[in-house]
N, C-alpha and C positions, 0 to 999 in steps of 0.2 A: 504494500500500500504506500502511496506517495503522500508525504506530509505536506501541510500547508506552507511550510517554510520553503519547500522546493518549488512551489508554484507562485510565489509572490511576484516575481518578475513578469511572467505571462499575464497574471491578473492585472497588474498595474499598467502594462503596455496595452492590453486590450481595452481597458477602461479609457485610457488616453486616446486611443485610436477611435473608439466609438464616440467620444466627446467631440473630437476634431471633425469626424465625418458628419455627425449630426449638425454641428455648427455650420459647416460649409453647405450642407444640404438646405438648411433653414435659410441661409443668406441667398442662395442661388434661386430657390423656388419662391421666395418672397410670399410666404403664407399670409402674412398680416399686412400686405402692401395697401389694401383698401380699408383698413380699420379706421384710419383718420382721413377726414375730408376737409376741404377748404371751407371756411366759414363764410356765409353770405355777408357782404359788406366788410370784409376783412380789412381793406385799406382804411376805411373810416374808423374802425375799432383800433387799429394800430396807431393811427394819427391821434386819436383821443388818448390812448395810453402814453404816447410820447409827450403830449401836452401836460398830462398829469404827472409826468416824471417817474413813471413806474420803472423800477430797477429790475434787472434780470433775477429770476428766481422761480419758485414753484408756487402757484396760486390756485385756489379753488373758488368757484363762484356758484352760488352765493356762499359767503363765508359766515358760519355761525359759531358762536362760542359754546353752544350746547346742542344736543340732539333735539330738545324741545324747540329751540329757536329755529332749527332747520326744518322742523315739521310744520311750522306756521305757514298759512297760505301766502303770506307776504314774501316768504323766501322762495316760493316757487314761481 
């Protein structure tokens, strides 16, 4: 019987090979290419954000401090 210590190199190499192959396949086939679309009136929104002085970062709209605030009809 072959011990696990004798198989560590093939296990690691196969894991790396599968990771690289799946990454390349995912990039080439572009599964999620159509997940994001251009927003209507994008130019106007970007101009308004520039005027407001919005800095680069991650934002969510509408922003609520609590779940109750997000569930309000005003937030939708």
